[in-house]
VMD Tcl script that builds the backbone (N, CA, C; Angstrom):
set m [mol new atoms 303]
animate dup $m
set s [atomselect $m all]
$s set {name element resname resid chain x y z} {
  {N N MET 1 A 0.810 -1.198 0.000}
  {CA C MET 1 A 0.000 0.000 0.000}
  {C C MET 1 A 0.853 1.261 0.000}
  {N N MET 2 A 1.993 1.204 0.673}
  {CA C MET 2 A 2.902 2.341 0.630}
  {C C MET 2 A 4.314 1.834 0.878}
  {N N THR 3 A 5.268 2.581 0.389}
  {CA C THR 3 A 6.657 2.177 0.557}
  {C C THR 3 A 7.111 2.482 1.982}
  {N N ARG 4 A 8.203 1.874 2.354}
  {CA C ARG 4 A 8.769 2.101 3.684}
  {C C ARG 4 A 9.116 3.587 3.859}
  {N N LEU 5 A 9.666 4.205 2.826}
  {CA C LEU 5 A 10.019 5.624 2.907}
  {C C LEU 5 A 8.779 6.492 3.101}
  {N N GLU 6 A 7.705 6.181 2.376}
  {CA C GLU 6 A 6.452 6.929 2.547}
  {C C GLU 6 A 5.940 6.778 3.978}
  {N N SER 7 A 5.985 5.561 4.466}
  {CA C SER 7 A 5.536 5.283 5.826}
  {C C SER 7 A 6.354 6.053 6.859}
  {N N LEU 8 A 7.671 6.054 6.683}
  {CA C LEU 8 A 8.541 6.781 7.610}
  {C C LEU 8 A 8.288 8.281 7.560}
  {N N ARG 9 A 8.089 8.814 6.358}
  {CA C ARG 9 A 7.815 10.243 6.209}
  {C C ARG 9 A 6.524 10.614 6.944}
  {N N ILE 10 A 5.497 9.805 6.787}
  {CA C ILE 10 A 4.221 10.070 7.458}
  {C C ILE 10 A 4.391 9.950 8.969}
  {N N ARG 11 A 5.086 8.903 9.417}
  {CA C ARG 11 A 5.297 8.704 10.852}
  {C C ARG 11 A 6.090 9.878 11.447}
  {N N ASN 12 A 7.142 10.308 10.752}
  {CA C ASN 12 A 7.966 11.408 11.257}
  {C C ASN 12 A 7.188 12.712 11.361}
  {N N GLN 13 A 6.271 12.957 10.424}
  {CA C GLN 13 A 5.551 14.232 10.429}
  {C C GLN 13 A 4.266 14.211 11.248}
  {N N THR 14 A 3.711 13.010 11.496}
  {CA C THR 14 A 2.438 12.946 12.220}
  {C C THR 14 A 2.536 12.222 13.552}
  {N N GLY 15 A 3.544 11.370 13.705}
  {CA C GLY 15 A 3.654 10.560 14.915}
  {C C GLY 15 A 2.786 9.314 14.868}
  {N N VAL 16 A 2.062 9.110 13.778}
  {CA C VAL 16 A 1.179 7.953 13.644}
  {C C VAL 16 A 1.970 6.766 13.108}
  {N N ASN 17 A 1.834 5.616 13.770}
  {CA C ASN 17 A 2.479 4.395 13.310}
  {C C ASN 17 A 1.668 3.833 12.149}
  {N N THR 18 A 2.118 4.075 10.947}
  {CA C THR 18 A 1.366 3.663 9.762}
  {C C THR 18 A 1.297 2.151 9.629}
  {N N ASP 19 A 2.294 1.423 10.152}
  {CA C ASP 19 A 2.255 -0.041 10.079}
  {C C ASP 19 A 1.024 -0.576 10.801}
  {N N ASP 20 A 0.754 -0.049 12.000}
  {CA C ASP 20 A -0.424 -0.471 12.753}
  {C C ASP 20 A -1.703 -0.115 12.016}
  {N N GLN 21 A -1.733 1.072 11.413}
  {CA C GLN 21 A -2.918 1.510 10.692}
  {C C GLN 21 A -3.170 0.652 9.455}
  {N N ILE 22 A -2.112 0.277 8.760}
  {CA C ILE 22 A -2.253 -0.558 7.566}
  {C C ILE 22 A -2.793 -1.931 7.942}
  {N N VAL 23 A -2.257 -2.520 9.005}
  {CA C VAL 23 A -2.737 -3.830 9.456}
  {C C VAL 23 A -4.222 -3.742 9.793}
  {N N ARG 24 A -4.612 -2.693 10.509}
  {CA C ARG 24 A -6.021 -2.518 10.871}
  {C C ARG 24 A -6.901 -2.360 9.635}
  {N N LEU 25 A -6.444 -1.574 8.676}
  {CA C LEU 25 A -7.204 -1.357 7.450}
  {C C LEU 25 A -7.333 -2.655 6.650}
  {N N LEU 26 A -6.242 -3.410 6.535}
  {CA C LEU 26 A -6.291 -4.680 5.803}
  {C C LEU 26 A -7.255 -5.661 6.460}
  {N N GLU 27 A -7.263 -5.696 7.786}
  {CA C GLU 27 A -8.204 -6.565 8.495}
  {C C GLU 27 A -9.640 -6.164 8.189}
  {N N LEU 28 A -9.910 -4.860 8.201}
  {CA C LEU 28 A -11.253 -4.383 7.874}
  {C C LEU 28 A -11.637 -4.726 6.444}
  {N N LEU 29 A -10.698 -4.564 5.523}
  {CA C LEU 29 A -10.978 -4.859 4.116}
  {C C LEU 29 A -11.258 -6.343 3.913}
  {N N GLU 30 A -10.539 -7.200 4.643}
  {CA C GLU 30 A -10.766 -8.642 4.521}
  {C C GLU 30 A -12.141 -9.027 5.047}
  {N N LYS 31 A -12.535 -8.454 6.171}
  {CA C LYS 31 A -13.834 -8.758 6.774}
  {C C LYS 31 A -14.967 -8.070 6.037}
  {N N GLY 32 A -14.647 -6.930 5.455}
  {CA C GLY 32 A -15.680 -6.096 4.848}
  {C C GLY 32 A -16.177 -5.122 5.894}
  {N N PRO 33 A -16.597 -3.948 5.462}
  {CA C PRO 33 A -17.058 -2.958 6.430}
  {C C PRO 33 A -18.346 -3.412 7.096}
  {N N PRO 34 A -18.593 -2.956 8.331}
  {CA C PRO 34 A -19.885 -3.239 8.944}
  {C C PRO 34 A -20.985 -2.705 8.035}
  {N N PRO 35 A -22.164 -3.324 8.044}
  {CA C PRO 35 A -23.223 -2.935 7.103}
  {C C PRO 35 A -23.591 -1.460 7.144}
  {N N ASP 36 A -23.455 -0.827 8.292}
  {CA C ASP 36 A -23.881 0.563 8.408}
  {C C ASP 36 A -22.723 1.557 8.346}
  {N N LYS 37 A -21.523 1.087 7.998}
  {CA C LYS 37 A -20.365 1.980 8.002}
  {C C LYS 37 A -19.514 1.777 6.760}
  {N N GLU 38 A -18.819 2.841 6.393}
  {CA C GLU 38 A -17.827 2.769 5.329}
  {C C GLU 38 A -16.460 2.755 5.978}
  {N N ILE 39 A -15.477 2.224 5.270}
  {CA C ILE 39 A -14.112 2.242 5.762}
  {C C ILE 39 A -13.461 3.523 5.268}
  {N N HIS 40 A -12.898 4.281 6.197}
  {CA C HIS 40 A -12.244 5.540 5.852}
  {C C HIS 40 A -10.780 5.480 6.229}
  {N N CYS 41 A -9.984 6.168 5.504}
  {CA C CYS 41 A -8.569 6.310 5.815}
  {C C CYS 41 A -8.431 7.010 7.162}
  {N N VAL 42 A -7.468 6.571 7.957}
  {CA C VAL 42 A -7.250 7.186 9.267}
  {C C VAL 42 A -6.801 8.638 9.142}
  {N N PHE 43 A -6.332 9.034 7.988}
  {CA C PHE 43 A -5.866 10.403 7.790}
  {C C PHE 43 A -6.931 11.304 7.165}
  {N N LEU 44 A -8.136 10.790 7.023}
  {CA C LEU 44 A -9.240 11.590 6.499}
  {C C LEU 44 A -9.952 12.258 7.664}
  {N N ASP 45 A -9.999 13.576 7.660}
  {CA C ASP 45 A -10.703 14.316 8.704}
  {C C ASP 45 A -12.197 14.066 8.520}
  {N N GLN 46 A -12.827 13.475 9.512}
  {CA C GLN 46 A -14.231 13.084 9.394}
  {C C GLN 46 A -15.190 14.273 9.348}
  {N N GLN 47 A -14.762 15.418 9.841}
  {CA C GLN 47 A -15.637 16.596 9.805}
  {C C GLN 47 A -15.528 17.342 8.478}
  {N N THR 48 A -14.310 17.527 8.004}
  {CA C THR 48 A -14.114 18.303 6.771}
  {C C THR 48 A -14.040 17.419 5.531}
  {N N HIS 49 A -13.851 16.100 5.750}
  {CA C HIS 49 A -13.677 15.133 4.659}
  {C C HIS 49 A -12.463 15.469 3.800}
  {N N ARG 50 A -11.434 16.009 4.439}
  {CA C ARG 50 A -10.196 16.358 3.748}
  {C C ARG 50 A -9.054 15.514 4.282}
  {N N CYS 51 A -8.094 15.264 3.414}
  {CA C CYS 51 A -6.903 14.512 3.780}
  {C C CYS 51 A -6.026 15.384 4.681}
  {N N THR 52 A -5.627 14.833 5.814}
  {CA C THR 52 A -4.802 15.597 6.755}
  {C C THR 52 A -3.310 15.482 6.441}
  {N N ILE 53 A -2.952 14.614 5.499}
  {CA C ILE 53 A -1.544 14.459 5.110}
  {C C ILE 53 A -1.375 14.664 3.609}
  {N N TYR 54 A -2.223 15.481 3.030}
  {CA C TYR 54 A -2.263 15.635 1.579}
  {C C TYR 54 A -0.890 15.894 0.962}
  {N N ALA 55 A -0.107 16.769 1.543}
  {CA C ALA 55 A 1.202 17.131 0.975}
  {C C ALA 55 A 2.193 15.965 0.997}
  {N N ILE 56 A 2.004 15.016 1.908}
  {CA C ILE 56 A 2.936 13.887 2.026}
  {C C ILE 56 A 2.232 12.549 1.782}
  {N N ARG 57 A 1.055 12.581 1.161}
  {CA C ARG 57 A 0.292 11.351 0.943}
  {C C ARG 57 A 1.094 10.366 0.083}
  {N N PRO 58 A 0.890 9.072 0.308}
  {CA C PRO 58 A 1.625 8.068 -0.469}
  {C C PRO 58 A 1.118 7.972 -1.917}
  {N N ALA 59 A 1.896 7.317 -2.728}
  {CA C ALA 59 A 1.583 7.187 -4.161}
  {C C ALA 59 A 0.225 6.544 -4.392}
  {N N VAL 60 A -0.152 5.568 -3.580}
  {CA C VAL 60 A -1.437 4.905 -3.782}
  {C C VAL 60 A -2.581 5.909 -3.666}
  {N N CYS 61 A -2.436 6.896 -2.805}
  {CA C CYS 61 A -3.457 7.945 -2.679}
  {C C CYS 61 A -3.436 8.876 -3.885}
  {N N ARG 62 A -2.256 9.097 -4.415}
  {CA C ARG 62 A -2.127 9.971 -5.579}
  {C C ARG 62 A -2.747 9.328 -6.831}
  {N N VAL 63 A -2.739 7.999 -6.873}
  {CA C VAL 63 A -3.292 7.256 -8.013}
  {C C VAL 63 A -4.797 7.031 -7.854}
  {N N PHE 64 A -5.286 7.057 -6.612}
  {CA C PHE 64 A -6.699 6.789 -6.349}
  {C C PHE 64 A -7.590 7.678 -7.207}
  {N N GLY 65 A -8.546 7.065 -7.866}
  {CA C GLY 65 A -9.467 7.801 -8.732}
  {C C GLY 65 A -8.956 8.015 -10.136}
  {N N SER 66 A -7.704 7.642 -10.380}
  {CA C SER 66 A -7.103 7.816 -11.712}
  {C C SER 66 A -6.867 6.494 -12.412}
  {N N SER 67 A -7.339 5.426 -11.800}
  {CA C SER 67 A -7.091 4.085 -12.320}
  {C C SER 67 A -8.400 3.328 -12.477}
  {N N SER 68 A -8.414 2.389 -13.410}
  {CA C SER 68 A -9.579 1.525 -13.564}
  {C C SER 68 A -9.438 0.263 -12.714}
  {N N GLU 69 A -8.349 0.163 -11.944}
  {CA C GLU 69 A -8.183 -0.927 -10.970}
  {C C GLU 69 A -9.324 -0.794 -9.960}
  {N N LYS 70 A -10.111 -1.856 -9.773}
  {CA C LYS 70 A -11.361 -1.738 -9.019}
  {C C LYS 70 A -11.178 -1.239 -7.585}
  {N N ARG 71 A -10.047 -1.525 -6.945}
  {CA C ARG 71 A -9.822 -1.055 -5.579}
  {C C ARG 71 A -9.481 0.431 -5.523}
  {N N LEU 72 A -9.194 1.037 -6.671}
  {CA C LEU 72 A -8.775 2.437 -6.707}
  {C C LEU 72 A -9.763 3.349 -7.429}
  {N N ILE 73 A -10.942 2.828 -7.733}
  {CA C ILE 73 A -11.965 3.631 -8.408}
  {C C ILE 73 A -12.658 4.516 -7.384}
  {N N CYS 74 A -12.829 5.775 -7.718}
  {CA C CYS 74 A -13.495 6.722 -6.833}
  {C C CYS 74 A -14.963 6.310 -6.657}
  {N N PRO 75 A -15.437 6.214 -5.417}
  {CA C PRO 75 A -16.832 5.823 -5.196}
  {C C PRO 75 A -17.829 6.882 -5.654}
  {N N HIS 76 A -17.350 8.074 -5.967}
  {CA C HIS 76 A -18.222 9.157 -6.421}
  {C C HIS 76 A -18.195 9.292 -7.941}
  {N N ASP 77 A -17.598 8.299 -8.600}
  {CA C ASP 77 A -17.521 8.217 -10.058}
  {C C ASP 77 A -16.697 9.341 -10.695}
  {N N CYS 78 A -15.746 9.885 -9.936}
  {CA C CYS 78 A -14.818 10.866 -10.511}
  {C C CYS 78 A -13.692 10.093 -11.184}
  {N N LYS 79 A -13.381 10.437 -12.414}
  {CA C LYS 79 A -12.309 9.738 -13.123}
  {C C LYS 79 A -11.841 10.578 -14.301}
  {N N PRO 80 A -10.607 10.360 -14.695}
  {CA C PRO 80 A -10.106 11.079 -15.874}
  {C C PRO 80 A -10.683 10.466 -17.146}
  {N N ASP 81 A -10.534 11.168 -18.259}
  {CA C ASP 81 A -11.008 10.646 -19.544}
  {C C ASP 81 A -10.297 9.335 -19.896}
  {N N GLN 82 A -9.028 9.256 -19.571}
  {CA C GLN 82 A -8.227 8.071 -19.866}
  {C C GLN 82 A -7.621 7.521 -18.572}
  {N N PRO 83 A -8.393 6.756 -17.777}
  {CA C PRO 83 A -7.821 6.228 -16.539}
  {C C PRO 83 A -6.716 5.208 -16.831}
  {N N LEU 84 A -5.816 5.076 -15.882}
  {CA C LEU 84 A -4.780 4.056 -16.000}
  {C C LEU 84 A -5.431 2.680 -16.001}
  {N N THR 85 A -4.916 1.773 -16.791}
  {CA C THR 85 A -5.403 0.402 -16.760}
  {C C THR 85 A -4.858 -0.263 -15.491}
  {N N PRO 86 A -5.448 -1.376 -15.065}
  {CA C PRO 86 A -4.883 -2.086 -13.916}
  {C C PRO 86 A -3.409 -2.454 -14.137}
  {N N GLN 87 A -3.048 -2.804 -15.372}
  {CA C GLN 87 A -1.658 -3.156 -15.668}
  {C C GLN 87 A -0.743 -1.935 -15.552}
  {N N GLN 88 A -1.196 -0.801 -16.054}
  {CA C GLN 88 A -0.406 0.428 -15.937}
  {C C GLN 88 A -0.261 0.837 -14.469}
  {N N THR 89 A -1.335 0.691 -13.728}
  {CA C THR 89 A -1.306 1.026 -12.304}
  {C C THR 89 A -0.320 0.135 -11.569}
  {N N GLU 90 A -0.368 -1.154 -11.842}
  {CA C GLU 90 A 0.548 -2.100 -11.195}
  {C C GLU 90 A 1.990 -1.783 -11.558}
  {N N ALA 91 A 2.250 -1.477 -12.810}
  {CA C ALA 91 A 3.613 -1.148 -13.246}
  {C C ALA 91 A 4.102 0.124 -12.553}
  {N N LEU 92 A 3.243 1.134 -12.471}
  {CA C LEU 92 A 3.602 2.382 -11.814}
  {C C LEU 92 A 3.900 2.163 -10.335}
  {N N MET 93 A 3.021 1.445 -9.654}
  {CA C MET 93 A 3.211 1.198 -8.224}
  {C C MET 93 A 4.446 0.330 -7.979}
  {N N SER 94 A 4.702 -0.591 -8.867}
  {CA C SER 94 A 5.912 -1.431 -8.745}
  {C C SER 94 A 7.166 -0.594 -8.895}
  {N N LYS 95 A 7.172 0.323 -9.850}
  {CA C LYS 95 A 8.324 1.202 -10.062}
  {C C LYS 95 A 8.530 2.104 -8.841}
  {N N ILE 96 A 7.452 2.638 -8.299}
  {CA C ILE 96 A 7.540 3.480 -7.103}
  {C C ILE 96 A 8.103 2.674 -5.939}
  {N N ASP 97 A 7.651 1.441 -5.799}
  {CA C ASP 97 A 8.155 0.576 -4.734}
  {C C ASP 97 A 9.647 0.314 -4.919}
  {N N GLN 98 A 10.061 0.076 -6.147}
  {CA C GLN 98 A 11.492 -0.154 -6.421}
  {C C GLN 98 A 12.323 1.071 -6.094}
  {N N LEU 99 A 11.798 2.241 -6.403}
  {CA C LEU 99 A 12.505 3.485 -6.122}
  {C C LEU 99 A 12.489 3.841 -4.634}
  {N N GLY 100 A 11.485 3.304 -3.922}
  {CA C GLY 100 A 11.365 3.588 -2.515}
  {C C GLY 100 A 10.863 4.974 -2.204}
  {N N ILE 101 A 10.193 5.587 -3.147}
  {CA C ILE 101 A 9.714 6.970 -3.003}
  {C C ILE 101 A 8.713 7.069 -1.860}
}
mol reanalyze $m
mol bondsrecalc $m
mol representation Tube
mol addrep $m
């Protein structure tokens, strides 16, 4: 979901242990959200609905809504005219992981 460098940058600037948050999010995704709730990123301000780490957000957040990969499709149907294919998305994320950005 994010590179070690991205995780460290977020931890250093927010004090939040992203490893714990990722494990919690993955567990929720595996179980599925409770019927009356949606799963939200821990860095999403619930009152303003804005990202609290926007300037340092990881690549997966930057790609969200720009890909036709089903896990990254915007639930509000926002998308570019030419979204990235799942293969392009995977290649991009793999390259980012290799670079450690």
